[in-house]
Structure formats: structure tokens, C-alpha cells
Backbone as ProteinMPNN parsed JSONL, in Angstrom:
{"seq_chain_A": "MSYKFIPQINLAFKDLCDSDLTMKELDTAIKQMAIDKAPGQDGLTSNFYKFFWEDIKELLFNAINECIDSNNLMSTMKQGIITLLPKPGKDKRYIENLRPITLLNVDYKLLTHIIANRLKVDIEQIISET", "coords_chain_A": {"N_chain_A": [[4.129, -50.451, -46.024], [4.792, -50.553, -42.646], [3.2, -50.852, -39.502], [3.706, -50.066, -36.142], [2.784, -51.626, -33.124], [1.006, -49.821, -30.784], [1.152, -49.637, -27.43], [-1.574, -49.842, -25.127], [-3.421, -48.839, -22.251], [-5.302, -51.008, -20.09], [-8.813, -51.186, -19.225], [-9.245, -51.575, -16.467], [-6.866, -50.629, -15.313], [-6.982, -47.972, -16.119], [-9.27, -47.183, -14.722], [-8.299, -47.457, -12.107], [-6.311, -45.459, -12.08], [-7.928, -43.241, -12.434], [-9.51, -43.246, -10.2], [-10.854, -42.141, -6.996], [-8.822, -40.729, -4.437], [-7.723, -42.648, -1.68], [-7.805, -43.07, 1.899], [-6.206, -45.133, 2.717], [-4.271, -45.237, 0.698], [-2.964, -42.823, 1.18], [-2.006, -43.274, 3.776], [-0.237, -45.381, 3.202], [1.586, -44.024, 1.574], [2.732, -42.147, 3.37], [4.065, -43.868, 5.064], [6.011, -44.794, 3.368], [7.719, -42.689, 3.089], [10.969, -41.374, 3.36], [12.842, -40.784, 6.331], [14.986, -39.161, 6.772], [15.408, -36.994, 5.107], [15.932, -33.723, 3.68], [13.81, -30.909, 4.388], [11.258, -29.164, 2.456], [10.449, -25.837, 1.295], [8.582, -25.083, 3.24], [9.588, -26.074, 5.59], [8.714, -28.301, 6.959], [9.299, -31.532, 7.915], [9.365, -35.023, 6.886], [9.421, -36.494, 9.183], [8.031, -34.826, 10.964], [5.444, -34.946, 9.824], [4.943, -37.696, 10.168], [5.048, -37.946, 12.969], [2.897, -36.353, 13.821], [0.831, -37.555, 12.482], [-1.727, -38.808, 12.978], [-3.18, -36.626, 13.825], [-3.174, -34.858, 11.664], [-3.804, -36.161, 9.296], [-6.432, -36.36, 8.211], [-7.051, -33.717, 7.51], [-5.017, -33.237, 5.628], [-5.656, -35.222, 3.766], [-8.15, -34.26, 2.832], [-7.266, -31.828, 1.734], [-5.523, -32.661, -0.327], [-7.337, -34.095, -1.891], [-8.963, -31.968, -2.677], [-7.195, -30.599, -4.33], [-6.951, -32.483, -6.388], [-9.623, -32.677, -7.275], [-10.101, -30.042, -8.128], [-8.227, -29.835, -10.029], [-5.878, -28.446, -9.623], [-2.907, -27.634, -8.119], [-2.001, -26.979, -4.689], [-0.494, -23.909, -3.622], [1.795, -24.392, -2.104], [2.635, -26.794, -3.085], [3.758, -26.184, -5.437], [6.169, -25.112, -5.057], [9.695, -25.052, -4.56], [13.03, -25.494, -3.334], [16.023, -24.831, -4.786], [19.123, -26.224, -4.414], [22.663, -26.684, -4.026], [24.65, -29.574, -3.973], [27.697, -31.027, -2.934], [29.593, -33.184, -5.05], [30.479, -36.507, -4.198], [33.71, -36.879, -2.816], [34.838, -34.85, -4.316], [36.254, -31.593, -4.989], [34.628, -29.043, -3.482], [34.809, -26.379, -4.082], [34.669, -25.852, -6.736], [32.384, -25.276, -9.305], [31.651, -27.292, -11.129], [31.823, -29.525, -9.641], [29.607, -29.72, -8.14], [26.194, -30.631, -7.634], [22.874, -29.917, -8.619], [19.926, -30.001, -6.613], [16.408, -30.197, -5.975], [14.561, -29.189, -3.285], [11.6, -30.337, -2.11], [8.299, -29.786, -0.803], [6.754, -31.851, 1.695], [4.006, -32.417, 1.457], [3.546, -32.338, -1.291], [5.288, -34.379, -2.095], [3.982, -36.576, -0.972], [1.636, -36.72, -2.529], [2.805, -37.295, -5.034], [3.95, -39.771, -4.452], [1.666, -41.333, -4.139], [0.591, -41.252, -6.743], [2.721, -42.473, -8.133], [2.678, -45.023, -6.92], [0.24, -45.974, -7.869], [0.771, -46.101, -10.604], [2.776, -48.03, -10.677], [1.423, -50.401, -10.428], [0.586, -51.511, -12.892], [2.211, -50.634, -14.968], [3.947, -51.868, -16.698], [2.54, -52.802, -18.858], [2.412, -50.761, -20.699], [4.911, -49.631, -20.901], [7.916, -50.983, -21.755], [10.506, -53.052, -20.261], [12.847, -52.725, -21.583]], "CA_chain_A": [[4.29, -49.65, -44.832], [4.474, -51.342, -41.455], [2.784, -50.084, -38.336], [4.076, -50.661, -34.863], [1.719, -51.679, -32.129], [1.119, -48.821, -29.728], [0.516, -50.194, -26.229], [-2.631, -49.062, -24.5], [-3.77, -49.35, -20.929], [-6.603, -51.667, -20.034], [-9.846, -50.42, -18.529], [-9.056, -51.67, -15.013], [-5.768, -49.727, -14.964], [-7.513, -46.617, -16.298], [-10.167, -46.926, -13.59], [-7.457, -47.263, -10.929], [-5.685, -44.136, -12.181], [-8.979, -42.22, -12.351], [-10.309, -43.385, -8.978], [-10.631, -41.19, -5.913], [-7.784, -41.009, -3.456], [-8.213, -43.292, -0.463], [-6.981, -42.855, 3.085], [-5.213, -46.206, 2.734], [-3.17, -44.818, -0.175], [-2.236, -41.761, 1.874], [-1.28, -43.942, 4.865], [0.877, -46.1, 2.585], [2.56, -43.035, 1.099], [3.484, -41.571, 4.499], [4.955, -44.92, 5.561], [7.106, -44.939, 2.41], [8.571, -41.501, 3.107], [12.231, -41.46, 4.094], [12.791, -39.892, 7.492], [16.219, -38.387, 6.916], [15.545, -36.084, 3.97], [15.768, -32.298, 3.975], [12.452, -30.422, 4.102], [11.079, -28.149, 1.427], [10.39, -24.442, 1.716], [7.768, -24.901, 4.449], [10.359, -26.516, 6.748], [8.095, -29.464, 7.603], [9.949, -32.775, 7.505], [8.511, -36.212, 6.925], [9.334, -36.853, 10.609], [6.932, -34.032, 11.513], [4.191, -35.533, 9.345], [4.752, -39.004, 10.793], [4.79, -37.762, 14.4], [1.559, -35.776, 14.001], [0.004, -38.134, 11.435], [-3.122, -39.018, 13.392], [-3.817, -35.315, 13.974], [-3.218, -34.071, 10.421], [-4.066, -36.923, 8.077], [-7.747, -36.034, 7.635], [-6.904, -32.399, 6.887], [-4.188, -33.408, 4.435], [-6.465, -36.013, 2.834], [-9.116, -33.339, 2.215], [-6.535, -30.843, 0.932], [-5.054, -33.314, -1.553], [-8.528, -34.352, -2.71], [-9.369, -30.686, -3.26], [-6.271, -30.368, -5.453], [-7.311, -33.405, -7.464], [-10.944, -32.295, -7.785], [-10.032, -28.746, -8.813], [-7.168, -29.935, -11.037], [-4.983, -27.335, -9.336], [-2.102, -27.881, -6.933], [-1.86, -25.904, -3.707], [0.709, -23.122, -3.904], [2.944, -25.032, -1.45], [3.06, -27.92, -3.91], [4.4, -25.634, -6.633], [7.389, -24.452, -4.607], [10.848, -25.868, -4.229], [14.275, -24.77, -3.119], [17.137, -25.439, -5.508], [20.372, -26.099, -3.665], [23.773, -27.419, -4.626], [25.323, -30.538, -3.112], [28.985, -31.435, -3.504], [29.729, -34.574, -5.477], [31.356, -37.201, -3.246], [35.137, -36.947, -3.112], [35.247, -33.77, -5.223], [36.515, -30.293, -4.367], [33.379, -28.283, -3.587], [35.061, -24.989, -4.482], [34.46, -25.738, -8.178], [30.967, -25.472, -9.645], [31.43, -28.569, -11.827], [31.803, -30.584, -8.633], [28.355, -29.598, -7.401], [25.006, -31.051, -8.385], [21.676, -29.268, -8.09], [18.733, -30.766, -6.247], [15.29, -29.355, -5.573], [13.914, -29.633, -2.049], [10.155, -30.183, -2.276], [7.501, -29.95, 0.411], [6.287, -33.219, 1.921], [2.642, -32.603, 0.95], [3.687, -32.655, -2.716], [5.905, -35.705, -2.189], [2.954, -37.577, -0.679], [0.8, -36.843, -3.725], [3.554, -37.984, -6.09], [4.077, -41.176, -4.041], [0.387, -41.987, -4.44], [0.529, -41.414, -8.204], [3.718, -43.484, -8.502], [2.191, -46.335, -6.48], [-0.809, -46.398, -8.805], [1.386, -46.437, -11.889], [3.56, -49.259, -10.514], [0.537, -51.566, -10.465], [0.479, -52.149, -14.204], [2.885, -49.795, -15.958], [4.655, -52.712, -17.661], [1.73, -53.034, -20.057], [2.598, -49.7, -21.687], [6.332, -49.314, -21.016], [8.677, -52.222, -21.618], [11.717, -52.943, -19.461], [13.942, -52.297, -22.454]], "C_chain_A": [[3.905, -50.511, -43.632], [4.151, -50.411, -40.286], [3.218, -50.813, -37.08], [2.874, -50.614, -33.931], [1.989, -50.626, -31.057], [0.396, -49.367, -28.499], [-0.533, -49.247, -25.655], [-2.94, -49.674, -23.142], [-5.132, -50.034, -20.978], [-7.558, -50.848, -19.166], [-9.661, -50.439, -17.009], [-7.953, -50.717, -14.542], [-6.212, -48.275, -15.089], [-8.402, -46.25, -15.115], [-9.38, -46.69, -12.297], [-6.847, -45.859, -10.939], [-6.697, -43.012, -12.016], [-9.74, -42.23, -11.025], [-9.934, -42.337, -7.932], [-9.506, -41.674, -5.005], [-8.415, -41.681, -2.238], [-7.27, -42.992, 0.699], [-5.898, -43.927, 3.175], [-4.015, -45.836, 1.866], [-2.316, -43.744, 0.498], [-1.421, -42.343, 3.032], [-0.063, -44.696, 4.328], [1.969, -45.132, 2.164], [3.376, -42.454, 2.25], [4.448, -42.6, 5.072], [6.163, -45.104, 4.653], [8.092, -43.771, 2.443], [9.834, -41.75, 3.929], [12.212, -40.441, 5.232], [13.994, -38.957, 7.584], [16.46, -37.41, 5.764], [15.307, -34.646, 4.406], [14.351, -31.855, 3.618], [12.442, -29.442, 2.941], [10.995, -26.773, 2.052], [9.587, -24.233, 2.998], [8.463, -25.375, 5.726], [9.814, -27.74, 7.456], [8.713, -30.745, 7.049], [8.95, -33.929, 7.491], [8.398, -36.725, 8.359], [8.187, -36.111, 11.283], [5.593, -34.65, 11.12], [3.919, -36.863, 10.033], [4.395, -38.875, 12.273], [3.362, -37.286, 14.652], [0.52, -36.394, 13.057], [-1.46, -38.269, 11.828], [-3.884, -37.702, 13.514], [-4.031, -34.594, 12.643], [-3.687, -34.834, 9.195], [-5.409, -36.593, 7.43], [-7.702, -34.692, 6.903], [-6.108, -32.498, 5.587], [-4.933, -34.191, 3.358], [-7.454, -35.113, 2.094], [-8.426, -32.321, 1.314], [-6.056, -31.448, -0.385], [-6.23, -33.634, -2.466], [-9.033, -33.08, -3.374], [-8.478, -30.336, -4.452], [-6.656, -31.226, -6.652], [-8.631, -32.985, -8.1], [-10.902, -30.997, -8.584], [-8.987, -28.732, -9.923], [-6.166, -28.789, -10.881], [-4.223, -27.626, -8.043], [-2.141, -26.69, -5.988], [-0.56, -25.163, -4.004], [1.947, -23.755, -3.272], [3.483, -26.208, -2.257], [3.774, -27.462, -5.18], [5.734, -24.975, -6.302], [8.481, -25.466, -4.324], [12.052, -24.973, -4.025], [15.368, -25.516, -3.87], [18.405, -25.166, -4.71], [21.434, -26.96, -4.336], [24.413, -28.328, -3.588], [26.656, -30.905, -3.745], [28.95, -32.903, -3.924], [30.721, -35.25, -4.533], [32.809, -37.23, -3.726], [35.659, -35.855, -4.027], [35.446, -32.48, -4.435], [35.306, -29.389, -4.571], [33.581, -26.811, -3.924], [34.774, -24.763, -5.963], [33.028, -26.139, -8.535], [30.706, -26.817, -10.327], [31.408, -29.754, -10.865], [30.573, -30.517, -7.731], [27.208, -30.087, -8.27], [23.773, -30.402, -7.769], [20.607, -30.288, -7.695], [17.645, -29.766, -5.872], [14.639, -29.969, -4.343], [12.43, -29.302, -2.151], [9.44, -30.414, -0.952], [6.914, -31.354, 0.489], [4.869, -33.429, 1.392], [2.666, -32.967, -0.535], [4.287, -34.05, -2.903], [4.886, -36.812, -1.914], [2.053, -37.8, -1.887], [1.535, -37.609, -4.818], [3.808, -39.447, -5.741], [2.802, -41.944, -4.385], [0.265, -42.248, -5.939], [1.497, -42.501, -8.65], [3.261, -44.884, -8.108], [1.097, -46.859, -7.402], [-0.2, -46.84, -10.133], [2.168, -47.745, -11.821], [2.715, -50.513, -10.674], [0.598, -52.271, -11.812], [1.187, -51.372, -15.309], [3.593, -50.627, -17.033], [3.86, -52.941, -18.943], [1.905, -51.934, -21.103], [4.054, -49.285, -21.857], [7.109, -50.601, -20.783], [9.922, -51.978, -20.773], [12.893, -52.47, -20.298], [13.607, -50.963, -22.994]], "O_chain_A": [[2.834, -51.118, -43.604], [4.746, -49.347, -40.118], [3.104, -52.034, -36.983], [2.069, -49.684, -33.96], [3.084, -50.562, -30.498], [-0.822, -49.541, -28.517], [-0.39, -48.025, -25.698], [-2.745, -50.869, -22.919], [-5.992, -49.692, -21.79], [-7.14, -49.929, -18.461], [-9.895, -49.431, -16.342], [-8.086, -50.074, -13.501], [-5.856, -47.441, -14.256], [-8.305, -45.15, -14.571], [-9.743, -45.833, -11.49], [-6.867, -45.159, -9.927], [-6.357, -41.942, -11.511], [-10.528, -41.323, -10.757], [-8.861, -41.736, -7.976], [-9.284, -42.874, -4.84], [-9.514, -41.317, -1.82], [-6.091, -42.699, 0.501], [-4.797, -43.659, 3.656], [-2.871, -46.087, 2.247], [-1.09, -43.76, 0.394], [-0.274, -41.947, 3.243], [1.012, -44.657, 4.926], [3.152, -45.398, 2.378], [4.588, -42.285, 2.12], [5.538, -42.243, 5.521], [7.225, -45.524, 5.112], [9.183, -43.865, 1.88], [9.774, -42.267, 5.044], [11.63, -39.365, 5.1], [13.999, -38.045, 8.411], [17.603, -37.047, 5.487], [14.583, -34.382, 5.366], [13.76, -32.361, 2.665], [13.486, -28.958, 2.505], [11.414, -26.565, 3.19], [9.873, -23.312, 3.763], [7.981, -25.108, 6.827], [10.387, -28.181, 8.452], [8.65, -31.002, 5.847], [7.841, -33.821, 8.016], [7.386, -37.328, 8.717], [7.452, -36.693, 12.081], [4.719, -34.854, 11.963], [2.788, -37.132, 10.438], [3.541, -39.606, 12.774], [2.698, -37.752, 15.577], [-0.55, -35.821, 12.856], [-2.342, -37.874, 11.064], [-5.101, -37.669, 13.327], [-4.966, -33.805, 12.51], [-3.945, -34.228, 8.155], [-5.5, -36.553, 6.203], [-8.249, -34.553, 5.809], [-6.484, -31.911, 4.572], [-4.85, -33.859, 2.175], [-7.58, -35.196, 0.872], [-8.942, -31.987, 0.247], [-6.17, -30.82, -1.437], [-6.136, -33.463, -3.682], [-9.483, -33.116, -4.519], [-8.962, -29.833, -5.466], [-6.683, -30.751, -7.787], [-8.746, -32.941, -9.325], [-11.586, -30.867, -9.599], [-8.868, -27.758, -10.665], [-5.673, -28.236, -11.865], [-4.833, -27.839, -6.994], [-2.291, -25.545, -6.414], [0.368, -25.735, -4.575], [3.037, -23.668, -3.837], [4.651, -26.574, -2.126], [4.332, -28.281, -5.91], [6.356, -24.353, -7.163], [8.215, -26.592, -3.904], [12.082, -23.833, -4.488], [15.61, -26.696, -3.617], [18.713, -24.022, -4.376], [21.12, -27.856, -5.119], [24.686, -27.907, -2.464], [26.739, -31.075, -4.961], [28.36, -33.746, -3.249], [31.699, -34.629, -4.115], [33.096, -37.558, -4.877], [36.805, -35.921, -4.472], [34.879, -32.3, -3.357], [34.992, -29.012, -5.7], [32.605, -26.07, -4.04], [34.65, -23.621, -6.404], [32.534, -27.19, -8.126], [29.651, -27.416, -10.122], [31.018, -30.859, -11.243], [30.512, -31.175, -6.692], [27.25, -29.969, -9.495], [23.64, -30.343, -6.547], [20.419, -31.303, -8.365], [17.934, -28.629, -5.498], [14.22, -31.126, -4.361], [12.049, -28.136, -2.264], [9.924, -31.149, -0.092], [6.616, -31.969, -0.536], [4.555, -34.522, 0.92], [1.89, -33.812, -0.98], [3.846, -34.81, -3.766], [4.923, -37.864, -2.551], [1.742, -38.94, -2.229], [0.951, -38.48, -5.462], [3.876, -40.286, -6.639], [2.862, -43.076, -4.867], [-0.12, -43.342, -6.353], [1.138, -43.358, -9.458], [3.436, -45.83, -8.876], [1.038, -48.057, -7.681], [-0.619, -47.843, -10.711], [2.216, -48.489, -12.8], [3.236, -51.574, -11.018], [0.655, -53.499, -11.866], [0.79, -51.454, -16.471], [3.813, -50.149, -18.146], [4.435, -53.24, -19.989], [1.584, -52.144, -22.273], [4.401, -48.652, -22.855], [6.976, -51.234, -19.735], [10.343, -50.835, -20.591], [13.833, -51.877, -19.77], [14.386, -50.394, -23.759]]}, "name": "protein", "num_of_chains": 1, "seq": "MSYKFIPQINLAFKDLCDSDLTMKELDTAIKQMAIDKAPGQDGLTSNFYKFFWEDIKELLFNAINECIDSNNLMSTMKQGIITLLPKPGKDKRYIENLRPITLLNVDYKLLTHIIANRLKVDIEQIISET"}
């Protein structure tokens, strides 16, 4: 019987994933946000967040940390709007020519950007390119 090696993360990567959120990570995440995307249910675009960033970043930082500490997302982070977009060059009168997307609130997108940025650091050690 042969056993396959199961990749495991190293301690430094685990510590990074388990570490507290930093303001630098939040600043990086807001800079990575596309400015031309549709907003989620709350109607707040990434342009809004970027324009008022200096005024709202501390509040948002504390709110996201509260979510992490309590292991519970804010209700706004659990909401999305499912809408249908026409496939390019297709007749939008037919359902098969539409694709569903979910419009998510920017506060949730910021949290997921932070998580994704942390995972990008060393994900290759547990998931191969193939």
C-alpha cells in the first residue's frame, strides 16, 4: 500500500493566517478594489469607500476585526443581489444567453481581499500549479 504525501502549511504561514488584521492590509485591499464595479445591496460603491477612506477606515477596521474576533460576519456581509447579465454577442431574450452574478457589498469584498492576499503569500506549498 502506498501513501501519498499530504502537503501541510508551515508554522510561519499558519501564524500569518491566524494573525490580527492590520490597517496596512485594509489599506492595501481598498487600493486593489476596482472602481467600476456595481455595488451590493447597500448601494455603496468602492468609489464611495475610496473617496471617504480617511473618514471611514478606522470604523471599518474595527467592524471587520469584530467580525473576526466573534467569528460572525455582519449581516451586510451575508447579503448579495443575484442578477443576470447577457453573454456578449448573444440574444438576451433567451435565458440560456444570460449568466448569473452576485453583487456583494464592498465591506465583504474588502475582507475577502485581505484573506486572499494572505493566502497568496505561500499557497503554493499546499496547492500545486497542476
